[in-house]
N, C-alpha and C positions, 0 to 999 in steps of 0.2 A: 625204710626204702632199701632195696637191694643195691649193692655196689656193682658197677659195670667195669668189666675188664676186657680189653682187646688183647687176645693171645695170638702172636704171630709165630707160625711154625715154618722153619726153613724147608724148601724143596729138597735140599741135600740131606736133611735129617731123615727123610723117608727112604733114602738109599744109603745104606751103611758103608758099602764099598763096592768095587767093581764086580765082586762075586755075588752080590745081593741086589740085583737091579730089576728083577721080575716083578710083576704085579703082586704075586703072592708074597714076595719079600717086602714090598712096600706096605701091604696090608698088615704084615706082622709088626713093622715099625710103627705104623699108625695106631695099632691097637695099644701099644705101650704108651704112646703119648696121650691117647684119648682116655686112658685110665686115670691119668693125672688131671686132665681137664675135667673129667667127671667128678673127681674129688673136689675141685673148686666149686662146681655147680652144687654139689651136696652140701657144701659149707655156706651156700647162700649167694654166690656170685652170679650175676647175669653175664654170660660169656658171648663174645663175638670172636670167632676164629678166622684168622687169615692164614694164608700159606704161600710159600714160594713155588716156583715151577721150573727153575733153571734146567735141571736135568731132563725133566719130563717134556717140556716144550721143545727141547733140542731133539729128543727122540722122535717126536711126532713130525717135526720138520724134516728130519733125515729120512724117515719112512716115506714121507710125501715125495721127496726129491728122487729117492731110489725107485719109486713106483711110477715115475712120471711118464714112462713109455706105455703104461697100461691105463692110468687114470689121471684126472686133472690134479695139479699141485694145489696146495693150500697156502694162502697168504698167512703171514705170521700172526695177525690179529685173530684169525680163525683158529690157529693152533693154540693161542692163549685161551680162547673160549673152550676148546676141547679139554684143556687141562683143568679148567674150572669144573667142568662136568665130571671128568675122571677122578680128580683128587677130592672134589666135593663129595661125590658118591662114596669114596673110600672113607673119608673122615666121618661123614654122616652115618654110614652103616656101623662103623666102629663105636661111635658115641651111642647110637641107639642100642646096640647090643650091650654096651657097658651099663647103660641106664637100666635096661631090663634085668641084668644080672644082679643089680643092687636094689631092685624093687622100686625104682624111681619112675615117675610118669612123665618126665621131661620130654619135650619134642625138639627135633633138629630140622633145620631147613637150609638149603644152599641157594644163594641168590647169584645168578649170573650178573656180574658187576662190570659196568663200563666206567672208565676213569678218563676224565678230560685232560689232555696235554696241549701244549702250544704248538701250532703248526710250524713255527720257525725256531723251535728248540734246537740249540746247537748240537744236541746228541744225534740228530739225524745225519749229520755230516761227520760225526766222530763216534763210531760204534765202540762201546766199552763193556757191555753187559755179557758175561760168559753164559752160554747155554749148552745143554747136551753133555755128553760124557767127556772125560779127560782122555787126551791122546798123547802119544809120544810126539816129539817135534816132527819126526819123519812122516808119521801118518797124518798129522795136522797139515803139514805142507802139501801132502798129496791131495787132501780135500780142498786146500786153498787153490791149487792149480786146476783141479778137475771140476770143482763145484763153484769156484769164484767166491769162496768164503773169505771173510775177514777173520783172522785168528790172532790169539794173544796168549801169553803165558799167564797162568792163574795161580798166584800165591805160592809158587814153588811146588804145586801139586801136579803140574802137567799143562798141556796146551788145549785150548778150547775154542770153539767158534764164538765170536762176539757180534752182538747186534746193537742197534740204537736203544738207549734207555732214557727217554725224556722224563723230565720232572713232572710228577702228577700235580694237577691244579685243583680238581674237584671230583668227588665221588658222585656219579650221576644218580645212583640208586640209594643215596644216603637216607632219604626219608623212608623208603620201604624197609631198609635195614633197621632203622630206629623203631618203626612201628612194630615189627616183629620182636625186637629185643625188649621193648617196653611190655610186651605181653608175656615175657618169660621164655620165648623161644630161643634156643641156642642157634645162632646164625653163623653160617660159614659164608664169608663174603670177601670181595676184593682179592680173589684167588690169583696167584701169580702177579700180584700188583695191580690186577684189573686188566680189562681189555682196553688198550689205548685208543682213544677216539679224539678227533678234532671237531670243532664246530665251524661250519660254513653256512652263512645266511640262515642261521637259526636251526640248522639240521646237523645231526651227528654223522660222522664218517670214520670208519676204522682206519688205523694206520699201522704199518708194520714195525713193531717194536716190542720190547718187554720192559715193563715198568718195575723198578725196584719195589719189592713187596713191603719193605720196612718203611719207605717213604710214604707209600699209599696207606699203610696201616696207621701211621702217625696222623695223617689227615682224617682218617676215619675216627680215630680215637678222640681227636679234637672236636669233630663234629658231633660225636655222641656224648661229649663231656665226660669221658671215661675217668673213673677213679684210678685206674691202673693200666699201664701199657707194658705188657710182658712179652719179651722176645725170647723164644725157646730156640737154642742154638747148640753147637757142638761142645761148648765149654761151660763149666760150672760157674766160673767167675771171669770177669774182664781182667786183663793184665796190662801193666805197663812193661815195656821192653820184652814183649812176648817172645818166648823161645830162647831168650838170652840168659847168660849166667846171673844177671841182676834182675831177672823177672820178678815183678811184684804184683801179687793178686790184690784186687780191690774189693773190699766189702761194701763200700759206699762212695758216692761222689756227689758233689753239688753240681748244679748246672754250670756254674763258673769254672769249676775244676774240669768238667767234661769238655768244655770249650777250649780250655788251656791245653789239656793233653791232646786234644784233636789237632790243634794248631801245631803242636810240637811233633806231630807225625807218629804218635803211639798207636794209632788205629788205622791200618792200611786200607786203601780204597777197595781192594778185592776181598776183604774179610770183615773185620770189625768196624771199619770206617762208616759204611752206610747205616749200620745199626745205631752207632753213637750219634750220627748226624740226625737220624730220624727222631731219636729221643730228645735231642736238643730242640728240634722243631716242635715237638709235643709239649715240652716243658715251657718253652718261650711263649706258647699260645694258651697257657693256663693249665697245663697238665699238672697233676699232683705228685705222681710217683711212677717210676719205670723200673723194671727189673730185667736183667739179662741172666739167664742160667740155662742148664741143659734140661731135657724133659724129665729125667728121673729125679731132679732136685726141685721141681716146681713146688711141691707141698712144703718142703723144708724152707724154701726161699720165701714163701708167703708168711711163714712164722718168723722170718728174720734170721734163720739159722745158717743160711748160705746164700749164694747168688750175689750179684752186684746190684745194689739199690742206688738209684739216682733220683735226687730231689731238687726242687727249685732253689732251695737255699741250704 
């Protein structure tokens, strides 16, 4: 039986820097990542790809607001849906082309994915999820005044708009995703953490928020009984005391160690924190292994040569 892996790609990883934000630039970044994912498929993995959307959903929302005098604005859940189509198309095409160049007959499909959240989640009253581009404090303050944005400093990299980020509860299209994955289709799902919806009297209704893609990916991985949860991010390995003189790169961690380091504050909320918490959630619910590494190191990480590997024990 083929092994199942959920591979989570960061939305920021498709935008290398402020000088490479165009669709063409993002396609170039996606092609690089997809070449490594194709290698996993070539080696016999069943892959479900998830992706972030922080920068992209912010761009869409900003365009909507700036064009409000000409056309209707878009609610944030619709912006989330747009990024699933936009980035799903991008990843889907790049994987298809990579498969063709290798003489592989594998197929790829993107599923527009809704994710259930709780109506009374505290996040709706306390926006914390950064979206869109980075700004200087002066420019961010200008948007705060003129557009009524909530803003916050993001990990020392600049100021960004922040929106609610409720905790995901259930993947609505989980069964459809599993059906395709079981048939060997490479599935792109839960894009941007999924489109947040609440349930009222048995019916779904979209809400304005952006779900953390790592939390949603962990729920998906648990539901699929994935053998591996791989988070592709900007660093080759996780570090303790990151950026300090006593920085220590980690080759492996147990679940207990991950929880201990998390409690001690080694993994900040705006960067590595959600990734580690998502992996903790996955392993606590029966997950077998998780890896954190950068796109170019995926193949070496699968062979145990690099990356940070996290196990239940």
